[in-house]
SELUMMAR-537302 format. One line per field, with one value per residue (C-alpha): residue number from 1; residue in three letters; chain; x, y, z. Coordinates in nm, 2 decimals, always signed. Layout:
<recs>
pos NUM	... $
code Ala	... $
unit A	... $
x X	... $
y Y	... $
z Z	... $
</recs>
This chain:
<recs>
pos 1	2	3	4	5	6	7	8	9	10	11	12	13	14	15	16	17	18	19	20	21	22	23	24	25	26	27	28	29	30	31	32	33	34	35	36	37	38	39	40	41	42	43	44	45	46	47	48	49	50	51	52	53	54	55	56	57	58	59	60	61	62	63 $
code Met	Ala	Met	Glu	Asn	Arg	Thr	Ala	Arg	Leu	Thr	Ile	Leu	Val	Asp	Pro	Glu	Lys	Lys	Thr	Val	Phe	Glu	Arg	Leu	Cys	Ala	Glu	Glu	Asp	Val	Thr	Pro	Ser	Gln	Met	Leu	Arg	Lys	Leu	Ile	Arg	Glu	Tyr	Ile	Glu	Arg	Arg	Leu	Gly	Arg	Pro	Trp	Lys	Pro	Gly	Ala	Ser	Gly	Glu	Arg	His	Lys $
unit A	A	A	A	A	A	A	A	A	A	A	A	A	A	A	A	A	A	A	A	A	A	A	A	A	A	A	A	A	A	A	A	A	A	A	A	A	A	A	A	A	A	A	A	A	A	A	A	A	A	A	A	A	A	A	A	A	A	A	A	A	A	A $
x -0.02	+0.17	+0.16	-0.03	+0.15	+0.04	-0.02	-0.28	-0.25	-0.55	-0.58	-0.81	-0.84	-0.87	-0.91	-0.54	-0.62	-0.75	-0.46	-0.20	-0.40	-0.40	-0.04	+0.06	-0.19	-0.03	+0.29	+0.18	+0.13	+0.48	+0.30	+0.31	-0.05	-0.06	-0.01	-0.30	-0.51	-0.43	-0.53	-0.87	-0.95	-0.93	-1.14	-1.42	-1.38	-1.41	-1.69	-1.92	-1.83	-1.88	-1.58	-1.19	-1.07	-0.81	-0.55	-0.66	-1.09	-1.22	-1.51	-1.72	-2.08	-2.19	-2.49 $
y -0.01	+0.35	+0.63	+0.92	+1.25	+1.44	+1.32	+1.45	+1.37	+1.20	+1.15	+0.92	+0.80	+0.43	+0.22	+0.11	-0.30	-0.26	-0.08	-0.29	-0.59	-0.40	-0.32	-0.71	-0.78	-0.54	-0.64	-1.04	-0.92	-0.70	-0.36	-0.07	+0.04	+0.33	+0.13	-0.09	+0.20	+0.34	+0.04	+0.04	+0.40	+0.30	+0.01	+0.19	+0.47	+0.24	+0.04	+0.35	+0.51	+0.20	+0.21	+0.20	+0.51	+0.69	+0.95	+1.31	+1.22	+1.35	+1.17	+1.38	+1.42	+1.76	+1.88 $
z +0.02	-0.12	+0.17	+0.06	+0.00	+0.27	+0.70	+0.94	+1.30	+1.45	+1.83	+2.03	+2.30	+2.40	+2.67	+2.78	+2.80	+2.44	+2.35	+2.49	+2.32	+1.98	+2.00	+2.09	+1.78	+1.55	+1.66	+1.58	+1.22	+1.17	+1.15	+1.31	+1.53	+1.29	+0.92	+1.10	+1.19	+0.85	+0.68	+0.90	+0.80	+0.44	+0.46	+0.62	+0.37	+0.07	+0.25	+0.27	-0.03	-0.18	-0.44	-0.39	-0.24	-0.44	-0.28	-0.38	-0.41	-0.11	-0.12	+0.05	-0.03	-0.09	+0.04 $
</recs>
C-alpha cells in the first residue's frame, strides 16, 4: 500500500487494556499500530463510499 503524500494527526482516546492488546496483535502481524489504523480507516472509507479510495478524491458528499 502506497503512503499518501500528506499526513494529518488524529488523536484518539482508547481504553489502556484495548491499546495493549491492539499493539500486541499488530506486532504479531509485523505492522505498526499506525499502519493498521490507516488500513482500517481506508477500509471503512471504501466500504462507506462503495468504491476504492483514490488519494486526492475527498469522497465528501456535497449537501
